[in-house]
C-alpha positions in Angstrom: 19.6 -6.5 -31.9 21.7 -6.3 -29.0 24.1 -9.3 -28.1 25.4 -8.5 -25.1 22.5 -6.9 -22.4 25.7 -6.4 -19.3 25.0 -2.8 -18.4 22.1 -1.9 -20.0 19.5 -1.9 -17.1 21.9 0.6 -15.7 21.6 2.6 -18.4 17.4 2.7 -18.3 17.9 3.5 -14.7 20.2 6.9 -15.1 18.1 7.8 -18.0 14.5 7.3 -16.2 16.1 9.1 -13.0 17.0 12.0 -15.0 13.7 12.4 -16.8 12.1 11.7 -13.4 14.3 15.0 -11.5 13.3 17.2 -14.4 9.8 16.3 -14.4 10.0 16.7 -10.3 11.6 20.3 -10.8 9.2 21.5 -12.9 6.4 20.9 -10.6 8.1 22.1 -7.9 8.4 25.5 -9.8 5.3 25.5 -10.7 3.8 25.1 -7.6 6.5 27.6 -6.6 5.1 29.7 -9.6 1.1 29.7 -8.4 2.6 30.6 -4.4 4.3 33.5 -5.9 1.7 34.7 -7.9 -0.8 34.8 -5.1 1.7 36.4 -3.1 1.2 39.5 -5.4 -2.1 39.1 -5.8 -2.7 39.4 -2.1 -0.2 42.6 -1.7 -1.7 43.9 -4.9 -5.2 43.8 -3.4 -3.8 45.0 0.6 -2.9 48.4 -1.1 -5.4 48.9 -3.5 -7.5 48.8 -0.4 -5.5 50.6 1.8 -4.9 53.7 -0.6 -9.1 53.7 -1.5 -9.5 53.6 2.1 -7.7 56.8 2.8 -8.3 58.4 -0.4 -4.6 58.3 -0.9 -1.0 57.9 0.3 1.5 60.2 2.5 3.4 60.2 5.7 0.9 62.4 7.7 -2.5 61.8 8.8 -5.0 64.1 6.8 -6.7 66.1 9.1 -10.3 64.1 10.1 -9.5 61.0 8.9 -11.5 58.5 11.4 -9.0 56.8 14.0 -6.8 59.5 13.2 -2.9 57.8 13.7 -3.7 54.2 15.0 -6.3 54.2 11.8 -4.1 55.5 9.0 -1.0 53.6 7.4 1.4 55.7 6.3 3.7 55.5 2.9 6.8 54.3 5.2 4.7 51.9 6.9 3.0 50.9 3.7 6.5 49.9 1.5 8.1 48.8 4.3 5.0 46.3 5.3 5.0 45.6 1.2 8.8 45.1 1.6 8.2 42.3 4.2 5.5 40.1 2.7 7.5 40.4 -1.1 10.8 39.3 0.9 8.9 36.2 3.0 7.3 35.3 -0.6 10.7 34.7 -1.9 11.0 38.2 -4.0 14.6 40.3 -3.5 13.9 43.8 -3.1 15.2 44.8 -6.6 13.3 42.9 -8.3 9.4 44.2 -7.9 7.8 47.4 -8.0 4.0 48.8 -7.1 2.8 51.5 -8.8 -0.1 53.6 -8.1 -1.7 55.5 -10.5 1.6 55.3 -12.7 3.9 56.5 -9.4 6.5 54.3 -7.9 5.8 53.2 -4.0 8.7 54.4 -2.1 8.6 55.5 1.5 8.3 59.2 0.9 5.2 58.8 -1.7 2.6 61.0 -1.8 -0.7 60.9 -3.5 -4.1 62.8 -2.9 -7.0 61.8 -4.4 -10.0 64.1 -3.4 -12.6 63.7 -6.5 -14.4 60.5 -5.4 -14.8 59.1 -9.3 -11.0 59.0 -9.6 -9.7 56.0 -10.8 -7.0 54.0 -8.9 -5.0 51.9 -10.5 -2.4 50.0 -8.5 -0.2 47.5 -10.2 2.5 45.5 -8.7 4.7 44.0 -11.4 7.5 41.0 -10.1 10.1 39.1 -12.0 10.1 35.5 -11.3 13.5 33.4 -12.2 12.7 29.6 -12.2 14.5 27.9 -8.9 15.1 24.2 -10.2 14.0 23.8 -14.0 16.9 26.8 -14.6 19.5 24.1 -13.9 18.2 21.6 -17.1 17.4 23.9 -19.4 19.9 25.8 -22.5 18.2 28.9 -21.6 17.5 31.1 -18.5 14.1 31.7 -18.5 12.8 35.1 -16.5 9.3 36.1 -16.5 7.0 39.4 -15.5 4.0 38.5 -12.9 1.7 41.3 -12.8 -1.3 42.1 -10.9 -3.7 45.0 -11.2 -6.6 46.8 -9.4 -8.9 49.9 -9.6 -10.5 51.3 -7.0 -12.1 54.4 -6.1 -11.0 57.1 -3.0 -13.4 56.4 -0.4 -12.3 59.0 2.6 -14.0 62.3 2.1 -11.2 65.8 2.9 -12.9 68.1 4.5 -11.6 71.7 3.5 -13.2 74.1 5.7 -15.6 73.7 9.1 -19.1 71.8 8.5 -21.7 74.8 8.0 -25.8 73.3 9.0 -29.1 74.2 7.5 -31.0 76.6 9.8 
């Protein structure tokens, strides 16, 4: 039994405050992780839809593409759109990569899918670092967030003139 209680309450307050700050930072990190994962998922879905609708990606508009250049998103434009979205989500450019059938998306990417039965796998991998909780942990924790979408090409390339049946 403690005979002198002077200062005991202030020690309890400090211990409680430290525990409260650790728990609060953990919940802030979890909410940021959910937000970042949602951003990664949305970007993957967007890129998959673009690649599917265009049956690939390049820096020129394929002949006969509906709507021409106003409806076609080039590899350069797509890359910088993704870069901007990921930057707004809190990712640096070296913390994420997006792959289309294993090929890394860059401003000069050229992929063309002529067979309508070809599966197109779009995968985004991003490295996540704890923002606040890392200050209380004895180690630096990094996790990779991954999001995958499988789509099929929708645009049909026409290599020759249309021939009518008589």
